N, C-alpha and C positions, 0 to 999 in steps of 0.2 A: 358481620363486619368487626374487624378490632378497633375496641372503643378509641384507643389512642392514636390509631391511623385516622378514623373520622374527625375525631376531635383536632387533631393537628390540620387535617384538611382544611375544614370549616375556619379553624384559627387564621391560618395563611390567607384564605379567601377574604376574610375580614379585614384583614390587615392591608390588602391590596386595594381594598376600597377605600378604607381610611386614607391611604395614602394619596389619593386623586383630590380630595378637597382642599379648597383654597379660600381663605376669607379676605374681605375688603381691608381688613385693620386686624388689630391684635383681637379678635372676637371668637376664635375658636378655642374652646375650654377642654383642657385635660387633667383628668383625675386619677390619679394610681393610689390603691389602697392595698397595704401588704395583707396577708393572711393574719387573722387573729386581731387585727386592730380595732378597737371599738367604733362602731359606726357613728355613735352620737357626738365622737370627739371631732370626726371628720366633718360633721353636719355643721358643728358649731363654728369650725374653722370656713367653711363655706359661706356661713351667714355672715362672718366677719368680711369675708372678700367681698360680699353682695354691697355692704355697706361703703366698702372702699371703691367700689365701681363707681359710686356716685359723682366720682372726682374725675372721671373721664371726660375731657374736653369735646370730644365729639359725642353728639347726642344720640347719633345713630349707632356707634359702638357702643356705647353705655347702655341702650337699650338692649342690644343683642347678647353683650356680657351677662347683664341682669337676667333676661330671659332665660339665657341657657343655664346659668347657675340655679333658677327657681326649677327647670326641669330636672336637674340634678337630684337637688334636693327632695322634691318630690318622688323620685325614684329610689331614693335611699330609703324612704319611708315604707316602701315596699319589703324590705327585707329585715329580719330579725338581729341577723348576724352576719358579719362578713364570711362571704364564701371561702370554701377551704383552701384554694390557691390564691385568694385575694382577687380583686376585680379591677377593671379600668373603665372609665367612662369617660365619652367623648361628645360632646355637645355643642351646637354652634349654628349660625346662620350659613347655610350652604347653597343656597340661591344663587345661581350664575346670571341672574338678570338684575340689574342694578337698580335700588328702589323698592325690591319687592323682599319681604321676610320668609324665609323657611327653616325655622330653627328645628333641628332634628337632635334625637338622642341616640346613641350607639353604646351598648354595655357589652363587656367582653370579660367573659369568665376563663382565664388562660388554662390549657391543660397541664401546665406546672406553674408551682408557686412563684408569685412574684416577688423580687426581692429590691424593689424598687417604690416608694411613697413620696409624692409631691403634688402640688397644684400647678398648672400653666395656663397662661392665656396668652397665645400666639396667633400668627396668620396661618399657621397649620395645626393640625393635630400632631402631639410629641408621639410617635410610635417606635422610636429606636430602641427603649427598653423591651418591646413587644418582639421585635425583629431578633433581638438577642435570644430571647426565648426560643424562638421559632428555629435558630440555627444552634441551640446549645448541643452539638451532636459532638462526639469524638473527633479529636482533629490530630494529624499526624505531618510530620516533616518527610518530604520524599527527597531524596538526591541521587542523580544519576550522574556518572562520570566516568572517564578515562584520562589517560594521558593529555589528550589535546582538547577536550571540553566538557563542561558539566552544565547541569541544570537542576536549579533548587526551586522545589514547589511545595505547596501547601495543600493537604487534602482534608477539607471540611464537608463532614458528611459525604454527599455523592459528588461534591464541586471541587475540580482542580484548579489550583490558582499558580500561575508560574511566578516565582518571585523574581529569580533572577537567572541570566545565561552567561556563562563565563568561558573564555578561552583561554587556553594555557600558553604560557612563556616556556614551557619545558617538554619532554618528551617528544611531541612532535613538532615543536615550535622553538626549538633552540637555535638562537642566530649565532650563526659562527662561520669561520672562513674555509670551510671546507669545498667538498666537489658535488655539484647538485645536478638535477634533471628538471627539465620542464613539467607544471603541474598536472598538464594532462598526459603524461606519460603512463602506459597501460603496464600493470604487472598481474602475474597470475597467481590467484589465491589457492591454498590448499582445499577450501570446500568448494572450489569451482567458479568462484566470482571470478571476473575482470575487472578491476577497479583502477581507476585514475590513481597515481600515487598520493596525490593530495587528500584523497579519502581513507587512504591507508592508517589503521592505529596499530600503535604499539602493543605488543603481545599477539597479533596475528601472524600466520604463516604465508610465507611466500616461495616461489619458485627461484633457487639458486644453483650455480654449477658446483660441482664438485669435481675439481681438478686432478684428484687422485685417481679417478678411474673414468673423467671426462661424462660423468652421467649428470642429470638434472634431478634435485630433491627440495622438498619443500622444509623450510627451516624458519623459526621463529624470528621476527623483527622486535627487540627490545626498544629500539629507539628511533625516531624519525627525526630528521634536522631540517631547518629551512634557510636559505640564504636569499637576500633581496638583491637584485641585481636590473641593469639594463643592457648588460652585454652578454650575447650569447652565441654559441656555434652550432649551427646545423650540420649534421653528417649524415648523408646518403650513400647506401651502398646499392650495388647491382649484382643480381642472380646469387640470390634474389634480392630485389628492392624493399630495402628496408630503413628506416629513418629515425633520429633521435635528435633533440635540442637539449643542450646542456650548457652550463658554465664553461668557460676557458679552463679553469682547472679540474675540472671533472675528468678521472681516469678510465681510460680503456683498456681492454686486454689486446694485446697485437702479436699476432704469431709472427716471429722473425728467425733467422737463421741462429739465435742464440738461444730458442725457445720461445714462450710466451712472456713477454714482458709487459710491463705497464706503461702507458703514455697518457699525459694530459691532453685534453681536446686540442689545444693550441700546438701542441707537438706533432699532430697528426698530420700526415700526407696523403694525397691521393694516390691508390694504389696498395696503401697498406691494408694487412688482413686484419679483419676484427672477428671475434668470436660470437657465435651466436647458437641459439637452441633449435636443433632441428626436431625435437620431440619434447613436450612439456606434460608434466604429470594429469592424470585425470584425478578427478577428487577422490581421497582416500576414502570418504564416506560420503554417500550420497542419498537424498531421499526424493522418491516420486511419489509419496503421499500427497494426494489431492482431496481428500475427504473433505477437506475444508471448503473446496468450491461448492459442495452440496447447498451451502446456504443461500448461493444465488439462485437455485433452481426452483422456479414458480411450479407450484402444482395445480392443474387444472381438474375441474370434476367433470366427469363423464357420465351423462344421463344412460341407463340400461334400456334396452327396449320395452320391459314392464313400465319403467318411468315415463318413457316416451308416450305410451298407450294411455297411461294414468292422467296426465297432463293434457291428452286429446280429450279423453272422455270428460275431464272436469270443465274444458272448457265449453264441451257442447251443453253440459248439466246447467252452465250459469248462462246459457243462449248467447255467447259472445262468438262471433266470427275472428278470424285470425288478425284481421286488421285492428277490431276492437281490442284484443288480447294483447297485442303487441303495443298498442297506445297507453293502455294502462300500466303496463310494465316498463315503458320507457325504452323500448327496442324497437326493431323492424318486423314488418309483416314477414319478410323472407326469413329471419332468425326463426319466428314461430313454426314457419312452414317446414323448414328445414330440420329443425328438432324433432317435430313429429314424425315426419317421414324417414328420418334416420340419415338423411344427406350428411348433417352434423351431428355429433353427440354431447355437444357442449354449447352453452351460451351464458354471455357474460351477466346478463340480468335474472340468472335464475331465481335469486332470492326473491327481488320484486315480482316475478311470476307466481311464484308459491305464495306471497302475500296476497295478491289478487284473487287467485285461485282457492284462497281460505285454507291450505293446506298444511299439516304439521312440518314445520323444515325439518326437524330432528329426525322425525320417523322417514320423511323422504330421502334425506342425505344417507340415512343408514340402510335403508333398503331398497334404494332406486338409483344409486349412483356409487362410482367408484373413483377414488382420488388417483390421478395418472400425472407423473412427472412431464413437464414440457420439453425437457431434455434429458437425455442419458448421459450422466457424468459416472465415469468409471474411479474406482477407488484410489487407482494409481494412474500416474500420468503414462499414456500408452506412446508408440511412436505414431499412430495413426493421429493423434491429437496434436502432439508435437509438429509432425511435419503439416499440418492444417495450418497452426500459427506462423510456421516459418514461411509459408506462401502468404498470409496476411502481412507479415512483416515486409516481404519482398514487393508484392505487388496487391496488396488488398486495401479496403476502405470500409469505412461503416457508415451506413445512411439509415438512418434513426434505427429500426428494429431489423435491419437485415445486414448482413457481411456480403460484400463483393470480392471476388478474386476474379483477374483478367489475364489473360493468355492468349497469344495469337495461334497456339495450337489446340484446336479442340478437343482432340484424343487426351491431352494433358487434362484438360479440366473435367473430361468423363472420368478419368482415373481419379480426380478428388472428388467429383460427385459419389464416387464408391467410397472414398476414404471417408468421407464426411457421415454417410450413411453407415459405416462401421463403427466409425468414432461415437457419434452421436445419436444414431438412429432415426436420422433427418433425413428428409428428400429436398433436392435440388433443383434449381431451375437454370438451364444452360443457354443463352442468348446470343445472338452475334450481333455486333455493333457495325454499323457501317456508315459510312461520310453521307452516303444519298438518302437514306431511309431510317438511320437512327438505328434502335434495336429490332432484330429480326429472330425469329426462334431458330435454333441451331441448324434443325432439320431442313431449312429452305436455304442451305449454304450453298447449295448448286446452281441458283439463280444467277443468270449471268449479269444481272443488273447490279449485282451485290459489289462495292468496291473497296472495302475494308476485311482483312482477315481477322479482325482483334474480336475474342469472344469473352462472354462475362459469365461467371457462376455465381447465382444469388442463393444465399442461404437465409430464408425467412424463419427467423426464429427470436424473440424477444429477449430470451433467457441467455441465448446464447451471445448475442449482441452486447447485452448488459455484463455478461462475464468479462468479455475481451476488452471492453471499455474499462471495467472497474478493476481488473486483476493483471490483464496485461496492457496498461495504458500506452507503455513504449512502443507498442506494434502499429498503434492507430494514431499516433501523433501526427504532426506534419512530416513530410518526407526526410527532412534534413536532420531531424532530431529524432528519427528511430534508433532504437536499441535492441540488443538479444537481452531477455528479461533475465533477472537474476534466477527466478524459478528454474528456468530454462538450464541456465549456464551450470547449476546446480544439481543437476538431474543426471541419470544415468548414461553410458557413453551411446547406448543404442537411441535414447531419446534425443539427446543432444545432435546425434548424427541426422536423424528423422528432420529435426529442426532445420538443419543448415540443408538437408536435400529440399525441403520445401522452399527456402530463401532461393536455392540455385535453379529449381523448377520455374519459379517467379521470373528471376531477373537474369540468368547466365545464358552464355552462348558458348558452343562447343565448334570451334572453328578456328581455322589460321593456326593448327598445331597446337592450341592451348584451349583453356576453360577460361573464360574471362567473365567477370561479373562487377557491373557498375552501378552504382547508388549516388543519390545526393547526401546521404549520412555517411559522413566521415567517420564518425564513432563506430557504427555496425560495420563497416569495412575494416576499419583496424581490430575490432573485436574478432571478426571472422578470420583473420591472419594468425591470431594466437589460438582460436576454437581448432582450427585446422591441424596447428600443429600438436595437439592432443592425439591426432590419428598419424603422425608422422608425414602430413602433408605440407611440403613447404611451399609457400606463396609469396608473391611481389605485391604490393601497395605503393600506388601513386596516384596524385592528381590528374584528372582526364580533361582534355580539352573540352569545351561544352559552350555551345552558343546561347544555351539559357543559364539555370542555374549551374554553380561548380558542382562537379561530379567527381567520385572518387573510384578507383578500380582495384580489384584483388586479382591477380592472374596466377593460374596452376599451368608451368609449362613444360617441367621436366619429367621425362618417363616415368621415374619411380613414384613421384608425387601423384602424377595422373592414374597409376595403378593402383596406389592407396585409396584415392577418391573414388575409383570404379569399387574397389572393394566393400569400404566403409560408409561411403555417402552414396554415390549413383544420382541417377536422374529418374524421375517416372514418365516423364515424355519418352515415348518410344522414338522421336525422331532426334532426340539429343542423347539418347542410349546409343543409337547406331552412329552419331557423327562421334562419339567418344570412343567407339570402337575402331572407326576408321583411323581417328588419330593416333590412336595406340599402335595399330598395325603399322602405320608408315613412319611412326616416331623413331628417332635415332637412339640407341642407347647411351650415346654421350650425354653427360651431366654435369651441368655446372654448378648447380646448387648445392650437390651433394659432395661439397669438396671437405676432404679430411682436415682437422685442425693443427695441421703441423706444417712448417715449413720445409721445403725439400732440402735445402742446405742443412737443416738441423736433423732431419732424417739421417743424413749422410754421416754427421757427426756421429750420431748414436750407432750406426752400422760399423763405422771405424773403430768407434770404442770396443765392440763386440768383438774386434778382430777380423772383419771382412773387407773387402775392397769394393769401390763403386763397379769396377769391370765385371764382378760376380751379378751384378743387376742389370744386365745387358738392354733389358726392355725400358727401364726407369732411370736412364740417363737423363733427360732432360729434366726430368722431375727432381732427382738428386743435387743436380746441379742450379736449383733454383729458377728455372726457366719456365716452368709451368706449374701448375695445381695438378692434383688427381682425386678421384672421386674415390668414394668409400669400396665399391665392388674392385675397381682397378687396384688399388691400394691393397687390398686383402690378398690378391692373386700376386700382384708383382713384387710386394715388399714383404707382406707378414709371411705368406706361403713359401716365398723363396728364403727368408730367412731361416725359417724352420727345418727347409730342406737342407740349407747347407750346415746347420748346425748338426742334423742328423747324418749329415755325409761327413762331417768332422769326427766321429763317433759317439755323438749323442751326449756328450759331457757338455755342460753350460757354464762358462766361468760367469762371475758375477757381474761383470759387465755386460755379457751377453744377454743374461737374465734381465737386468734392469733395462736395455734397449728392447728387447722382446716384450716387456710387459709395457714400456711407455707405447710402443708402436701397436700393441693389440688394444690398448686402452683408447687410442686414438680413433682406431677403426670401428670398434664395438659400441664407444660411448654415444651419447646423445649430443655432443658437440661438434660443430661444423665451423669453417671459417668463410668468410664472404669478403669481397674487396671493396674498400672505398672509392666510390664513383665522383662525388663531390662533397667539397666543404665551404660552407657559407658563414661569414661572421655578419651577425646580426645585431641591430640596435633595436631594442625591443622596449615597450613600456615596462615601467618599473614594476617587478611582480615576485612572487616568491618561487624559488627553485628548490627541490626538495630532495633528500637523501638519505639513507639509511644505515644503521650499524647492523651487520650481520655476523656476530661472532663465529668463528669455527670457518666459514666459507670465504668469508670477505668479499661478496659480491652478489648480486642478484641480476633477474632478468628485466630488463625494461624495454618493452617494445620488441621482445625477443632478442635483442642483442644482450651480451654478458658485459657488464659494466661493474666497475668497483665501488664498493661502500666507503663510508666514511669511518675513520678510525674514531674511537671514543676518547679522545684526548682532551675533551672538553668536559669531563664528569664533573668538575668542580663547579663549573658555571650551570649545568644541568642540575645539579643538587641543588645548588641556592635556587634556581628556577622552580623545582618542584616545590619546595619549601614555601615559597612565595605564592605559588598557585593553590597548594592547600589552605594556606593562610585567607588567602581572598575567598574561598570557599565557605571557611568557617566563619569569616565576617558576613556572608550572605544569609548565614543560618542564623545569625542573632536576630533575623526578623520573626524567629518563633518564639523567642524569650516572652513571656508574660501572655501567651494567649490562650485564652481560656479553654479549658478541658483538653489542653495539650498533652498526649501521651507519649510521644518520643518519636525518633528518626529511623527511618528505613535508607540504608545506602545500597545501590544497585550500578550496574555497568559492566561492559566486558574488561577483560584483562585483570591484570594484579593492581592497578592503581587504587581501587576501590579500598583494598585491604590495607595498603600502605597508609592511605589516608585516615582509616579508622584506628590503626596504631599510633598514629601521629597525634590524633585528638585536638585539632586547633579549634574545635568549636566551644562555645561557651560551657563551662562545667554543669550547667542546668539542664543541658540537653542531653538526653538518654538515647544512646544508640541500641536500638530494638533489634536489628539484625542485618545482615548483608546477603545479598540476593544478586545471581548473574544474569545479565541482561545484554540483549546485543546492539542497544542504541544508547545514546546519551541526550536526546532531544526529547520534545513532549510525547513521542511515541514511547521513548524509553522510560518516561515517567509513568505511562500507563502499564507498561510490561513490568515495571518493578511493583506495581499494585497488583498485577495479575499472578505473581509468583510470591507475593506475600500473605498467601490467604491463611497459612497456618500461623503467622505472627499477627495478624489483625482480622482472624475468622470473621468476628462479630461485626466488623466495621461497616456502615451501609453501603458504600460502593463496592465491596467485596461481596456481600451478601448479595445486591441487585445483579451484579455479573453472572454469581452461580445461578440465580433464578432466570436470569434472560438466556444463559446457555441451556439451561434446561427446557425452558419453553420452546427455542428455535429447534431442539434436538427433538422435542415431541410433535413438534409442527412437520418437520421434514420427515418424520416417520410414522406420520398419521396417527399419533398417540392422543391422548385423552386431554385435547385442547380445542379451542374454539376462538375465532377472531372474526372482527367486522360487527358493525352495529345490529344488523339485524339476525345474524346467527346468536350473539350475545342476547339478544332479548328473547329469543326461543328458548336458549338454554335456561335463561332465568326463570321465565315462565314454567319449565317443566323441573325447575328445582335442581338443574344437574351439575351446577358450577359449585365448585369447593372454593378456588381462589378467583378473584377478579383482578385484573392489573389493567390500571388506568395511569395514562401519562400525567403527571403533574400539571395542572393549570389547563386542561384540556376543557375546552368549551364545545359543546355539541348541541345544537338545537334543531328542532324539527319546525320548518317555515312552511306554512300553508299561504300558497299564492293564488290569486285570483287575477284572470284576465280581467282587463278593463272594457273589452268589447264583447266578447262571447260570455261572459262570467263563469267559465271553466275554472275548476280548480286543479292545483297540482301541488304536491308534498315533495318537498326537499330537505334533505339532512344537510348539515355543514356546521361549521363555525361563523360563518359570515355568508349573508344572502346577497347573490346577484341576481337581478332580474333578468328573465328570460322570455325569448321569444316565443310566442303562441301561434299555432299554425293559421289562425284567423288573420295574423297580422298585427295584433295587439301584444301587449307585455303582460306577463305575470309579475303583479307586484304583492307584497305582501298584505294579507288579509287585515283589514282594519288599522293598518299602518305599523311602522316598525315597532313601536312600543304596545303595541295591542298584546294582550293575553290569548286571544282569539288566534293570532296568526302566528305568534311566536311561541314555543314550547321548550323549556329547558330540559333536553332530553337526559343529560347527565345527572342533574338533580334527581329526576325520576329514578334513572339506573342505580344509583346509590341509596336512595331510600329503598327500594325494592331489595336490593342486596342486605341493607341493614335489617330489614324485617325477617329475611330467611337466615339471618347469621353468617352469611358468607365474609370471608376475609378479604377485605379490599387492600392491594398493595399499590401505592403509588410510585410510578417508575419517573425517574428524573430525565430531563433531555440533556443535561451536561454531560453524561457518559457516552462513551461510544455505542455500547450496547443500548443505551435508552434512546438515544437519537435513531438507531436503526430500528427500533421497536416503533417508534413514532411514525418514522417514514414509509415503513413497510406495512403496519398494520393499522395505522391511522391513530395508535394510542389506546387501543382497546384489545385486550386478550383475556383468556382466561383458563384455568386449569379445571378440568371435569371430574365429576366424582365417578360417572360411567357414562358410555355412549347410548 
């Protein structure tokens, strides 16, 4: 054991003990002696204090103080000189019973030099100087920020303390008089995320329209603005149904006979044509790496046939029947029987059974067991995995340690059972749910008494259930709050399509010439509309009438989008596959959603400027007169191809006007922009709230809920600059909390975007605070603080929290791969006995005791390990109480003290793990605070 580690552990435990004592008056004496100070001088001062104590009015207090001073003086006589690091003595009456005296003396020799010397007589022991010594670790300041918000924190040892959180009046919070959209407006991000505009940060990239070629591209957002208002205008379109709520001043792009013009929301009229995106870009860079999910996988120990036979033979040698062996191991007789016969090859109480059979744990595990993961997790996200999650999002639930999928089509669930087998190597159970009999096996579905066709697929696996709950909580929350996980949105197109397929398998219907999906989650329905646009699938979103909770629907009903759905998404259910084929076979090619983004009269103007007449386009007369719209396919044939034909007939030479006209018309047909007619405009009085807008240099627009809207001009740059400077000053003022802190080394600044670099250049903090480095993070909250710490290992490589994180990461990796590690009390004890342990990992403050319980009736004994004892019932009807009482040494044994003593004797390095870090908390929760690195297995 490392001497410093053991000494500090004992030191902190003694401090915790001293903190609990309270005197009935100022009768608790504290004496601090610094290194090298003559003990005889301290004794002389204490004798003087002894004489002064005679003046205390309370005779009881006087007696206790003088008694404490006598004990301290007698103790000092045992020392020839002051210990190397000084000493602290605590003495007084610590009895909790009034009228009873119990004067106790505590002597502490700290692991580092004391720098304080005094004598105090208080109602509590003075321990603050000792606590400062215990916390005498290097301290760092951490600041994470972007243009919207900042968090200032202090890192002391392994503890992170949040000092202040600030919100900006700049970047994303500049109050201005421009044009804004509602806070929950969805924008499509370059990395695949679909965010509400209020969560967008300056410096990120979103989808915007390039009117030069009618394409949709990702571009950087340098600024985000807000405006607070109570008046709003809600615009709804038709074919497809899209909607957006904005301030009255917000500008839209409208297709008119003069081309595309800008109109403010209050100038719009029903029948105007707005621009929307029929295709949103997929992530430019995506990651399907899910190796981090392996940390959730529980690994079971499978006993080999030789091990089962050894256990059976050992039981017989001990003269035990299966019932007796099960009782001694704390398990059931069936578990013992199944293990020995091979019905099951795993048992939860194997360690207890080996102890009762007096078998060597290490040898048995090495020779007769195989660690097998309870769940197969691929290294990369697969379509099978994503599709399963999609069905969970659509119509799944979590029931303790099992996941349930529901469907009216048993054939569909059979496909999902095969999918689960492929993705996770798990078997499923399919049952039929009936009104009359509840659940029945799916095989009995032909029973005429069954009155319901709802089927249920059950996946029994604790690890998978935990993984879905912890990693994808958006899928199993309440129905109205479900969302598409960001990990799925940022994955590859095949995996995202598989997820959407899962949702549609669960919730969609294919009938009445359309595919319709309805859910109570408005957020997921709106997300799906934008996700479908990545595959060129145009859909309508609208609230659906419902007698119960509100529902929202997304419909796909034009032939082109239905064909794209069949190609890129599809169904798993044979019934829905056939229904979609029937819809497509009967579907008219007329398309009302694929409308080219150009007004007919403006197309006529372009044609006439090119030197041609409307009469030369006989099939497009209605369109060119502005009396109808035209789909992309028809526009290609009747306008673009016809114009190319006329140019060829005129000799093939193109005038400048003809070239300009052709480029504009081809751009309209080949680009991603389409136009949609306004169906309704509602003026709304809303509760005072922030509306958001962006500044997009170059493009001047962005896609909001799929509609293309104008951005704000940056004409408020002066106000913005002033607000930025004020924001940075506020952060610098918050950092003043770092000044004067003991062992303070410097500040690390992190955050997304460029704001952190501007802050460091401006340097508004106190001149005494040194900036150690700048790192990139994705967040600006407490998680961003931890992310900054993770990415600062080169800057503060020796800092305790960084060292502990690396150690925990290494331990988790070794455990997941079956490396040289051990965990659990029984395993640790066995490995210590065999001298296999190199480093012992213990959670700070862990109290682990061995309790011997005795039944008050039958006198049976039972041993239980834990931090506290909870009386248990005996099979005879009595209760197991602690042998000899809670304070008896016979009934309570401190296991941790014994473990640490054994480790110290063997020279094992003991490392104490904090509960205050995320990794330390996971270590305590998963391994109950005990683990080890081994020298060998």
